[in-house]
LOPA-413617 format. One record per residue (C-alpha): residue number from 1; x, y, z; residue in three letters. Coordinates in steps of 0.001 Angstrom, whole numbers. Example, Ala and Ser with C-alpha at 12.3 -4.5 7.8 and 13.67 -1.06 7.14 Angstrom:
2
1 | 12300 | -4500 | 7800 | ALA
2 | 13670 | -1060 | 7140 | SER
end
This chain:
494
1 | 0 | 0 | 0 | MET
2 | 1373 | 3408 | -968 | SER
3 | 581 | 6810 | 449 | LEU
4 | -215 | 9718 | -1842 | HIS
5 | -284 | 13423 | -1120 | GLN
6 | -2790 | 15582 | -2956 | SER
7 | -4023 | 19167 | -2837 | LEU
8 | -7814 | 19540 | -2804 | GLN
9 | -10040 | 22582 | -2696 | GLN
10 | -13426 | 22295 | -948 | LYS
11 | -16148 | 24850 | -397 | LEU
12 | -17651 | 24450 | 3078 | LEU
13 | -20131 | 26558 | 5000 | GLN
14 | -20239 | 26203 | 8753 | LYS
15 | -22538 | 27991 | 11155 | LEU
16 | -21056 | 29347 | 14359 | SER
17 | -22796 | 28538 | 17676 | PRO
18 | -23981 | 32166 | 17749 | GLN
19 | -25601 | 31879 | 14304 | GLN
20 | -27323 | 28652 | 15323 | ILE
21 | -28672 | 30341 | 18456 | GLN
22 | -29940 | 33273 | 16369 | LEU
23 | -31784 | 30849 | 14061 | MET
24 | -33393 | 29257 | 17107 | LYS
25 | -34391 | 32682 | 18469 | LEU
26 | -36083 | 33509 | 15161 | LEU
27 | -38352 | 30510 | 15561 | GLN
28 | -39437 | 31457 | 19079 | VAL
29 | -42991 | 32914 | 19016 | PRO
30 | -43756 | 36110 | 20907 | THR
31 | -45900 | 34189 | 23395 | ALA
32 | -42899 | 32299 | 24802 | ILE
33 | -40067 | 34770 | 24164 | LEU
34 | -40291 | 35888 | 27808 | ASP
35 | -39617 | 32315 | 28918 | GLU
36 | -36572 | 32076 | 26639 | ARG
37 | -35182 | 35352 | 28025 | ILE
38 | -35776 | 34219 | 31628 | LYS
39 | -33884 | 30991 | 30894 | GLU
40 | -30924 | 33001 | 29565 | GLU
41 | -30973 | 35337 | 32582 | ILE
42 | -31015 | 32342 | 34954 | GLU
43 | -28042 | 30773 | 33143 | GLU
44 | -26054 | 34008 | 32818 | ASN
45 | -25898 | 36250 | 35911 | PRO
46 | -24195 | 38986 | 33850 | ALA
47 | -27453 | 39561 | 31947 | LEU
48 | -30463 | 41300 | 33451 | GLU
49 | -33734 | 42824 | 32341 | GLN
50 | -34453 | 46487 | 33044 | ALA
51 | -37581 | 47526 | 34886 | GLU
52 | -40634 | 48125 | 32680 | ASP
53 | -40818 | 51779 | 33724 | ASN
54 | -37207 | 52491 | 32659 | HIS
55 | -37779 | 54351 | 29380 | ASP
56 | -34526 | 56319 | 29093 | ASP
57 | -33021 | 56307 | 25599 | GLU
58 | -29298 | 56209 | 24952 | TYR
59 | -28029 | 55912 | 21430 | GLU
60 | -24469 | 54964 | 22443 | ASN
61 | -25136 | 52078 | 24833 | ASP
62 | -21948 | 49998 | 24662 | GLU
63 | -23807 | 46745 | 25173 | PHE
64 | -26362 | 47352 | 22430 | ALA
65 | -23708 | 47340 | 19709 | ASP
66 | -25059 | 45633 | 16597 | THR
67 | -21794 | 45531 | 14673 | GLY
68 | -20134 | 42404 | 13324 | GLU
69 | -18002 | 41881 | 16451 | GLU
70 | -17666 | 38218 | 17430 | GLU
71 | -18070 | 37733 | 21181 | TYR
72 | -15868 | 35119 | 22826 | GLN
73 | -17519 | 32689 | 25189 | THR
74 | -14368 | 31050 | 26562 | GLU
75 | -11130 | 32385 | 27966 | GLY
76 | -7783 | 31157 | 29284 | ASN
77 | -5031 | 32651 | 31411 | GLU
78 | -2926 | 33575 | 28354 | ASP
79 | -5589 | 36109 | 27472 | GLU
80 | -5701 | 37487 | 30995 | TYR
81 | -3076 | 40127 | 30526 | GLY
82 | -4584 | 41265 | 27219 | ASN
83 | -8057 | 42094 | 28532 | ILE
84 | -8914 | 45691 | 27689 | ASP
85 | -11225 | 46828 | 30456 | ILE
86 | -12418 | 49712 | 28276 | SER
87 | -14231 | 47113 | 26152 | ASP
88 | -16367 | 46271 | 29169 | TYR
89 | -16445 | 49302 | 31454 | VAL
90 | -17255 | 52821 | 30221 | HIS
91 | -18581 | 55996 | 31644 | GLU
92 | -22327 | 55818 | 31300 | GLY
93 | -22459 | 52034 | 31549 | ASP
94 | -25416 | 52382 | 33884 | ASP
95 | -27449 | 53632 | 30937 | ASP
96 | -29990 | 51283 | 29400 | VAL
97 | -30384 | 50948 | 25647 | GLY
98 | -33844 | 51326 | 24167 | ASP
99 | -34762 | 48195 | 22235 | TYR
100 | -38464 | 48852 | 21984 | ARG
101 | -38455 | 50073 | 18336 | LEU
102 | -41641 | 51974 | 19078 | ARG
103 | -43453 | 53961 | 16416 | ASP
104 | -42706 | 57630 | 17043 | GLU
105 | -46196 | 58614 | 15898 | ASN
106 | -47836 | 56235 | 18382 | TYR
107 | -45376 | 56045 | 21294 | PRO
108 | -47721 | 54270 | 23714 | GLU
109 | -49390 | 51902 | 21269 | GLN
110 | -47054 | 48922 | 21625 | ASP
111 | -46582 | 49095 | 25386 | ASP
112 | -50320 | 48967 | 26070 | ASN
113 | -50916 | 45732 | 24198 | ARG
114 | -51776 | 43063 | 26748 | VAL
115 | -51194 | 39357 | 26240 | ILE
116 | -54336 | 37473 | 27314 | PRO
117 | -54045 | 34609 | 29756 | HIS
118 | -56698 | 32051 | 30574 | LYS
119 | -57354 | 31530 | 34268 | VAL
120 | -58790 | 28033 | 34282 | GLU
121 | -58070 | 24637 | 35730 | ILE
122 | -56824 | 21947 | 33380 | SER
123 | -58810 | 18967 | 32113 | PHE
124 | -56707 | 16669 | 34286 | ASN
125 | -57553 | 18704 | 37395 | GLU
126 | -61276 | 18580 | 36534 | VAL
127 | -61069 | 14784 | 36358 | MET
128 | -59095 | 14460 | 39601 | LEU
129 | -61659 | 16610 | 41433 | GLN
130 | -64420 | 14197 | 40404 | GLN
131 | -62231 | 11252 | 41342 | LEU
132 | -62349 | 12478 | 44931 | GLY
133 | -66112 | 11885 | 44970 | LEU
134 | -65767 | 8130 | 44364 | LEU
135 | -65653 | 5694 | 47265 | LYS
136 | -62408 | 3868 | 46521 | LEU
137 | -59871 | 2083 | 48694 | ASN
138 | -56163 | 2969 | 48487 | GLU
139 | -55404 | 436 | 45742 | LYS
140 | -58436 | 1405 | 43640 | GLU
141 | -57541 | 5087 | 43993 | LEU
142 | -54059 | 4469 | 42576 | LYS
143 | -55591 | 2583 | 39646 | ILE
144 | -58113 | 5376 | 39029 | ALA
145 | -55385 | 8046 | 39166 | GLU
146 | -53318 | 6050 | 36663 | GLN
147 | -56325 | 5838 | 34317 | LEU
148 | -57050 | 9567 | 34599 | VAL
149 | -53374 | 10361 | 34040 | GLY
150 | -53445 | 8228 | 30882 | SER
151 | -56216 | 10282 | 29241 | LEU
152 | -55066 | 12407 | 26296 | ASP
153 | -55947 | 16052 | 25625 | ASP
154 | -59151 | 15040 | 23811 | ASP
155 | -60341 | 13048 | 26828 | GLY
156 | -59716 | 9598 | 25321 | TYR
157 | -58006 | 6565 | 26874 | LEU
158 | -55953 | 5515 | 23874 | ARG
159 | -53332 | 3576 | 25836 | ARG
160 | -53555 | -203 | 25812 | ASP
161 | -55049 | -1648 | 29028 | ILE
162 | -52219 | -4170 | 29402 | THR
163 | -49654 | -1331 | 29215 | ALA
164 | -51452 | 468 | 32066 | ILE
165 | -51465 | -2748 | 34119 | ILE
166 | -47693 | -3093 | 33551 | ASP
167 | -47094 | 546 | 34586 | ASP
168 | -49044 | 14 | 37812 | LEU
169 | -47053 | -3137 | 38598 | ALA
170 | -43561 | -1808 | 37847 | PHE
171 | -43874 | 1838 | 38886 | ARG
172 | -46367 | 1749 | 41763 | GLN
173 | -46150 | -1876 | 42896 | ASN
174 | -49910 | -2282 | 42374 | VAL
175 | -51014 | -5729 | 41207 | ASP
176 | -54266 | -5622 | 39233 | THR
177 | -55955 | -7289 | 36278 | ASP
178 | -58010 | -6286 | 33261 | GLU
179 | -61329 | -6997 | 34966 | LYS
180 | -60625 | -4690 | 37929 | GLU
181 | -59294 | -1985 | 35607 | LEU
182 | -62425 | -2147 | 33424 | GLU
183 | -64667 | -1870 | 36512 | ARG
184 | -62955 | 1339 | 37664 | ILE
185 | -62872 | 2682 | 34094 | LEU
186 | -66674 | 2339 | 33883 | LEU
187 | -66973 | 4615 | 36936 | GLN
188 | -64669 | 7216 | 35370 | ILE
189 | -66749 | 7119 | 32171 | GLN
190 | -69635 | 8529 | 34239 | LEU
191 | -67650 | 11737 | 34881 | PHE
192 | -68342 | 15070 | 33210 | ASP
193 | -68014 | 16112 | 30473 | PRO
194 | -69954 | 13201 | 28956 | PRO
195 | -67902 | 10899 | 26756 | GLY
196 | -64609 | 11078 | 28678 | VAL
197 | -62377 | 8027 | 29100 | ALA
198 | -63702 | 6426 | 25897 | ALA
199 | -61279 | 4269 | 23949 | ARG
200 | -62467 | 5324 | 20497 | ASN
201 | -64905 | 7719 | 18799 | LEU
202 | -67723 | 5172 | 18662 | GLN
203 | -67573 | 4531 | 22430 | GLU
204 | -67308 | 8298 | 23101 | CYS
205 | -70513 | 9074 | 21166 | LEU
206 | -72369 | 6113 | 22675 | LEU
207 | -71448 | 7208 | 26225 | LEU
208 | -73032 | 10586 | 25503 | GLN
209 | -76173 | 9142 | 23923 | LEU
210 | -76725 | 6621 | 26721 | LYS
211 | -76989 | 9496 | 29216 | ARG
212 | -79976 | 10675 | 27179 | LYS
213 | -81524 | 7233 | 26699 | ALA
214 | -84693 | 8288 | 28528 | ASP
215 | -85360 | 11149 | 26079 | GLN
216 | -87375 | 9178 | 23551 | GLY
217 | -87333 | 6712 | 20696 | LYS
218 | -85095 | 8789 | 18418 | ILE
219 | -82226 | 8615 | 20948 | VAL
220 | -82707 | 4846 | 21265 | GLU
221 | -82569 | 4494 | 17483 | MET
222 | -79470 | 6709 | 17328 | ALA
223 | -77774 | 4365 | 19817 | ILE
224 | -78691 | 1402 | 17593 | LYS
225 | -77264 | 3163 | 14524 | VAL
226 | -73913 | 3784 | 16265 | LEU
227 | -73769 | 278 | 17708 | GLU
228 | -74608 | -1635 | 14498 | LYS
229 | -73931 | 745 | 11595 | TYR
230 | -71117 | 3008 | 12774 | PHE
231 | -68957 | 2524 | 9643 | ASP
232 | -71927 | 3162 | 7354 | GLU
233 | -72768 | 6319 | 9319 | PHE
234 | -69236 | 7739 | 9133 | THR
235 | -69179 | 7100 | 5374 | LYS
236 | -72653 | 8646 | 5000 | LYS
237 | -74198 | 5526 | 3499 | HIS
238 | -77557 | 6683 | 4821 | TYR
239 | -79646 | 4708 | 2332 | GLU
240 | -78247 | 1426 | 3674 | LYS
241 | -79037 | 2435 | 7287 | ILE
242 | -82517 | 3580 | 6284 | GLN
243 | -83311 | 267 | 4573 | ARG
244 | -81876 | -1874 | 7374 | ALA
245 | -83846 | -123 | 10122 | LEU
246 | -86915 | 747 | 7950 | THR
247 | -86682 | 4435 | 8836 | LEU
248 | -88615 | 7278 | 7277 | THR
249 | -86732 | 10295 | 5874 | ASP
250 | -87863 | 12364 | 8864 | GLU
251 | -86671 | 9753 | 11398 | GLN
252 | -83279 | 9490 | 9686 | LEU
253 | -82895 | 13282 | 9733 | ARG
254 | -83680 | 13405 | 13467 | GLU
255 | -81208 | 10577 | 14212 | ILE
256 | -78462 | 12359 | 12264 | ILE
257 | -79213 | 15605 | 14106 | ASN
258 | -78945 | 13808 | 17454 | GLN
259 | -75543 | 12366 | 16589 | ILE
260 | -73935 | 15434 | 14996 | ILE
261 | -74763 | 17473 | 18122 | LYS
262 | -72494 | 15210 | 20200 | LEU
263 | -68960 | 16268 | 21135 | ASN
264 | -66187 | 14134 | 19570 | PRO
265 | -63506 | 15704 | 21827 | LYS
266 | -64911 | 15976 | 25379 | PRO
267 | -61487 | 16766 | 26870 | GLY
268 | -61366 | 20003 | 24883 | GLY
269 | -64217 | 21483 | 26932 | LEU
270 | -62258 | 21826 | 30173 | SER
271 | -59253 | 24005 | 30901 | GLY
272 | -56375 | 24248 | 28502 | ASP
273 | -55528 | 20537 | 28493 | SER
274 | -52093 | 21420 | 29660 | GLY
275 | -51187 | 23156 | 26427 | SER
276 | -49045 | 26249 | 26531 | LYS
277 | -50847 | 29397 | 25610 | GLY
278 | -54230 | 27696 | 25363 | GLY
279 | -56213 | 28620 | 22294 | ASN
280 | -54980 | 32209 | 22150 | TYR
281 | -52816 | 33489 | 19314 | VAL
282 | -50366 | 36224 | 20290 | ILE
283 | -49640 | 38404 | 17228 | PRO
284 | -46000 | 39233 | 16546 | ASP
285 | -46893 | 42221 | 14326 | PHE
286 | -49681 | 44761 | 13982 | PHE
287 | -50634 | 46386 | 10668 | ILE
288 | -52853 | 49454 | 10782 | VAL
289 | -54427 | 51204 | 7806 | ASN
290 | -53963 | 54908 | 8562 | ASN
291 | -56007 | 56698 | 5872 | VAL
292 | -54684 | 54469 | 3093 | GLY
293 | -51149 | 54269 | 4481 | LYS
294 | -50121 | 50928 | 5983 | LEU
295 | -48212 | 51178 | 9257 | GLU
296 | -46311 | 48231 | 10706 | LEU
297 | -45501 | 47761 | 14390 | ALA
298 | -43696 | 44980 | 16231 | LEU
299 | -45323 | 43582 | 19366 | ASN
300 | -43470 | 45240 | 22244 | SER
301 | -42986 | 41836 | 23873 | LYS
302 | -40396 | 41208 | 21128 | ASN
303 | -38340 | 44184 | 22300 | ALA
304 | -37291 | 43672 | 25943 | PRO
305 | -34897 | 46050 | 27707 | ASP
306 | -31797 | 43946 | 28393 | LEU
307 | -28511 | 45148 | 29874 | ARG
308 | -25277 | 43976 | 31437 | ILE
309 | -25466 | 43480 | 35211 | SER
310 | -24157 | 46471 | 37149 | GLU
311 | -22593 | 44110 | 39691 | GLY
312 | -20484 | 42444 | 36990 | TYR
313 | -19292 | 45806 | 35674 | ARG
314 | -18303 | 46796 | 39198 | ASP
315 | -16295 | 43582 | 39541 | MET
316 | -14270 | 44469 | 36455 | LEU
317 | -13774 | 48026 | 37730 | LYS
318 | -12348 | 46565 | 40961 | ASP
319 | -10054 | 44328 | 38898 | TYR
320 | -8765 | 47346 | 36971 | ASP
321 | -7717 | 48909 | 40267 | LYS
322 | -6101 | 45707 | 41639 | GLY
323 | -2634 | 44214 | 41371 | THR
324 | -3678 | 41782 | 38619 | LYS
325 | -1394 | 39026 | 39958 | LYS
326 | -3589 | 36895 | 42194 | ASP
327 | -4432 | 33534 | 40527 | LYS
328 | -7953 | 33389 | 41935 | ARG
329 | -8554 | 36909 | 40725 | GLN
330 | -7369 | 35878 | 37262 | LYS
331 | -9855 | 32990 | 37177 | GLU
332 | -12673 | 35239 | 38393 | ALA
333 | -11926 | 37895 | 35780 | VAL
334 | -11850 | 35331 | 32957 | LEU
335 | -15189 | 33990 | 34172 | PHE
336 | -16673 | 37521 | 34281 | ILE
337 | -15323 | 38263 | 30792 | LYS
338 | -16918 | 35079 | 29437 | GLN
339 | -20291 | 35887 | 30986 | LYS
340 | -20266 | 39509 | 29793 | ILE
341 | -19312 | 38421 | 26259 | ASP
342 | -22175 | 35932 | 26306 | SER
343 | -24613 | 38567 | 27589 | ALA
344 | -23465 | 41104 | 24970 | LYS
345 | -24035 | 38505 | 22253 | TRP
346 | -27521 | 37641 | 23524 | PHE
347 | -28546 | 41316 | 23599 | ILE
348 | -27231 | 41704 | 20064 | ASP
349 | -29051 | 38521 | 18954 | ALA
350 | -32350 | 39829 | 20329 | ILE
351 | -31929 | 43048 | 18367 | LYS
352 | -30962 | 41124 | 15217 | GLN
353 | -34105 | 39065 | 15736 | ARG
354 | -36209 | 42237 | 15897 | GLN
355 | -34606 | 43637 | 12733 | ASN
356 | -35064 | 40363 | 10850 | THR
357 | -38718 | 40113 | 11887 | LEU
358 | -39461 | 43706 | 10897 | LEU
359 | -37613 | 43495 | 7567 | ASN
360 | -39396 | 40265 | 6627 | THR
361 | -42851 | 41523 | 7623 | MET
362 | -42310 | 44856 | 5884 | GLU
363 | -41373 | 43056 | 2656 | ALA
364 | -44494 | 40863 | 2905 | ILE
365 | -46676 | 43905 | 3651 | MET
366 | -45344 | 45769 | 611 | ASN
367 | -45649 | 42712 | -1636 | TYR
368 | -49251 | 42028 | -563 | GLN
369 | -50148 | 45724 | -230 | HIS
370 | -53605 | 45393 | -1825 | GLU
371 | -54678 | 42576 | 484 | PHE
372 | -53759 | 44533 | 3630 | PHE
373 | -55879 | 47425 | 2335 | LEU
374 | -58948 | 45354 | 1376 | THR
375 | -58749 | 42026 | 3225 | GLY
376 | -59939 | 40309 | 29 | ASP
377 | -58118 | 37008 | -544 | GLU
378 | -58500 | 37393 | -4301 | THR
379 | -56131 | 40396 | -4021 | ASP
380 | -53292 | 38155 | -2829 | LEU
381 | -50426 | 38014 | -5322 | ARG
382 | -48483 | 34820 | -6026 | PRO
383 | -45562 | 34915 | -3593 | MET
384 | -42922 | 32358 | -2700 | ILE
385 | -40148 | 32374 | -93 | LEU
386 | -37596 | 33343 | -2725 | LYS
387 | -39479 | 36590 | -3507 | ASP
388 | -39147 | 37799 | 90 | ILE
389 | -35596 | 36463 | 463 | ALA
390 | -34502 | 38556 | -2528 | GLU
391 | -36188 | 41713 | -1194 | ARG
392 | -34689 | 41348 | 2299 | THR
393 | -31290 | 39869 | 1329 | ASN
394 | -32016 | 37055 | 3770 | LEU
395 | -31567 | 33347 | 3257 | ASP
396 | -34682 | 31420 | 2165 | ILE
397 | -34419 | 29209 | 5263 | SER
398 | -34473 | 32335 | 7479 | THR
399 | -37614 | 33654 | 5780 | VAL
400 | -39171 | 30204 | 6184 | SER
401 | -38464 | 30211 | 9934 | ARG
402 | -40155 | 33583 | 10322 | VAL
403 | -43134 | 32685 | 8107 | ALA
404 | -43877 | 29395 | 9847 | ASN
405 | -43944 | 30618 | 13430 | SER
406 | -45197 | 34216 | 13385 | LYS
407 | -48616 | 35923 | 13254 | PHE
408 | -49756 | 39365 | 12114 | VAL
409 | -52881 | 41134 | 13347 | GLN
410 | -54816 | 43220 | 10828 | THR
411 | -58226 | 44849 | 10838 | GLU
412 | -59482 | 41801 | 8898 | PHE
413 | -58201 | 39206 | 11359 | GLY
414 | -54999 | 37561 | 12579 | THR
415 | -53021 | 35498 | 10062 | TYR
416 | -50005 | 33226 | 10169 | ARG
417 | -47352 | 34675 | 7854 | LEU
418 | -47212 | 31533 | 5725 | LYS
419 | -50853 | 32264 | 4770 | PHE
420 | -49552 | 34944 | 2404 | PHE
421 | -47310 | 32553 | 473 | PHE
422 | -48730 | 30711 | -2530 | SER
423 | -47725 | 29406 | -5937 | GLU
424 | -49014 | 30946 | -9167 | SER
425 | -51584 | 29630 | -11629 | LEU
426 | -52127 | 30864 | -15174 | GLN
427 | -55524 | 31964 | -16469 | THR
428 | -56760 | 31522 | -20044 | ASP
429 | -55666 | 35081 | -20755 | SER
430 | -52095 | 34275 | -19668 | GLY
431 | -52330 | 36264 | -16410 | GLU
432 | -50649 | 34774 | -13322 | GLU
433 | -52884 | 34553 | -10246 | VAL
434 | -52274 | 33232 | -6741 | SER
435 | -53393 | 29710 | -5945 | THR
436 | -54835 | 31303 | -2792 | ARG
437 | -57299 | 33147 | -5058 | GLU
438 | -58315 | 29869 | -6716 | VAL
439 | -58783 | 28214 | -3314 | LYS
440 | -60989 | 31096 | -2173 | LYS
441 | -63229 | 30732 | -5251 | ILE
442 | -63292 | 26954 | -4755 | LEU
443 | -64376 | 27444 | -1128 | THR
444 | -67113 | 29883 | -2196 | ASP
445 | -68444 | 27419 | -4808 | LEU
446 | -68658 | 24620 | -2230 | ILE
447 | -70309 | 26888 | 359 | GLU
448 | -72979 | 27885 | -2167 | GLU
449 | -73706 | 24339 | -3425 | GLU
450 | -76863 | 22423 | -2577 | SER
451 | -75918 | 20015 | 195 | LYS
452 | -78492 | 17556 | -1134 | LYS
453 | -76564 | 17453 | -4428 | HIS
454 | -72966 | 18622 | -3735 | PRO
455 | -70613 | 19270 | -6646 | TYR
456 | -68194 | 16531 | -7676 | SER
457 | -64531 | 17372 | -8315 | ASP
458 | -65236 | 17087 | -12058 | GLU
459 | -68050 | 19640 | -11833 | ARG
460 | -65937 | 22000 | -9711 | LEU
461 | -63153 | 21769 | -12313 | THR
462 | -65603 | 22694 | -15072 | GLU
463 | -66924 | 25677 | -13067 | MET
464 | -63396 | 26998 | -12418 | LEU
465 | -62482 | 26566 | -16080 | GLN
466 | -65643 | 28505 | -17022 | GLU
467 | -64305 | 31351 | -14847 | LYS
468 | -61070 | 31317 | -16860 | GLY
469 | -58804 | 29311 | -14548 | TYR
470 | -56688 | 26756 | -16407 | ASN
471 | -56820 | 23933 | -13858 | ILE
472 | -56923 | 20127 | -13883 | ALA
473 | -59302 | 17913 | -11885 | ARG
474 | -56466 | 16377 | -9837 | ARG
475 | -55358 | 19919 | -8876 | THR
476 | -58898 | 20745 | -7720 | VAL
477 | -58876 | 17554 | -5609 | ALA
478 | -55484 | 18556 | -4131 | LYS
479 | -56702 | 22065 | -3233 | TYR
480 | -59913 | 20648 | -1733 | ARG
481 | -57886 | 18309 | 496 | GLU
482 | -55574 | 21172 | 1529 | GLN
483 | -58681 | 23109 | 2562 | LEU
484 | -59845 | 20090 | 4627 | ASN
485 | -63029 | 19827 | 2567 | ILE
486 | -64334 | 16242 | 2186 | PRO
487 | -65428 | 14647 | -1105 | VAL
488 | -68937 | 15308 | -2440 | ALA
489 | -70435 | 12122 | -934 | ARG
490 | -69341 | 13156 | 2591 | LEU
491 | -70678 | 16702 | 2119 | ARG
492 | -74148 | 15406 | 1352 | LYS
493 | -76915 | 16272 | 3839 | ILE
494 | -80446 | 14881 | 3687 | LEU
end
């Protein structure tokens, strides 16, 4: 075997840890940015958040520098003698930079926006409260708590019974069997809201109907339909059900009405099911139409006042006055330098995040200017990630991160940024239109159809082609599925 030496040229692109952290910060929604900042403050004592009422503005805050300086996060004793204290301690270091980016015309607008919070107990807590009303011994209580803890956010018990038995045996030293577990489960299935602790949709709906079994013949017949013809019902094969049970049209209509009024997700009625932020959407941007002029503002929660800890600056000032020879002092100073560098980088990353968000949203606002004035989806222009990347000089992946995780509030509603992105479709006249426009027209056609005779995909294709849209049937089917609209047979109503 012989060894050969060769000269090769490779083009590699590597992201620094700071760039990776910035990408992660871009993905963080406004609703949980506070949590991310608190985590950083807990990990880095050199970083602190200014009080909310501290509104002083200083243009030359040393620690708000947004230049291309690379901050070191590690140090060694060789660097000790080369530390320039002036890089860390300046006159006026007690000043706090203003990172709010507030609109000068509406100085109080951003600060007064309040993030809503739900004050409710969770679904799990609702179930545990009712568990306390059952007369159970210590062993049965542990089994019941395990069952309640195994319910998912929709209120279903989707875990296998044998897996729950194994968990009880290995984790809680409780020996039980399927029969005992089923007996306790039946008691939990009597809890509110009706339908909880079901193992599938069919059982969930039947649990709700059986609580109304004394309300007449129609409810009894609805129970029979779900017990014997559940598959036919879900596929809307109503004629087969009607023939099998010799039902009149009126009876079938009443049975269907009874069933569709039931709740398929009983767990969603109580609390926030443990989910962060509940069902609220916190907008990252606000767009206001001021007499025909669009004005963009960033949610003030994206612009926290961060600064370097005064205590850490004082430590470096004391070092500057010392002998600079003590080994422990050297180690302490290197540690302080590392933490201050890290804090300076984080402050800079937060400001870069703000600038990136604003630049991206401003480009989208200008590109979709007509929509933000009218709110009409047919005014949306075809727009892809590349269009915004070119306007902002950002990477496509960066624009994608912003578009996928951010919301904008307008006078027409709150939208996820990716709503504004769509491919183009050509009309008969050669004009390019947004696929969003085609989807809106498709939605309108389906909303206006007779539910007794809904349009097939073929008919919808013909209607769109009559309007001048050059589109194939398979494309119509794809758009319909993207809009979560079922096929014609499943849209049919008696």
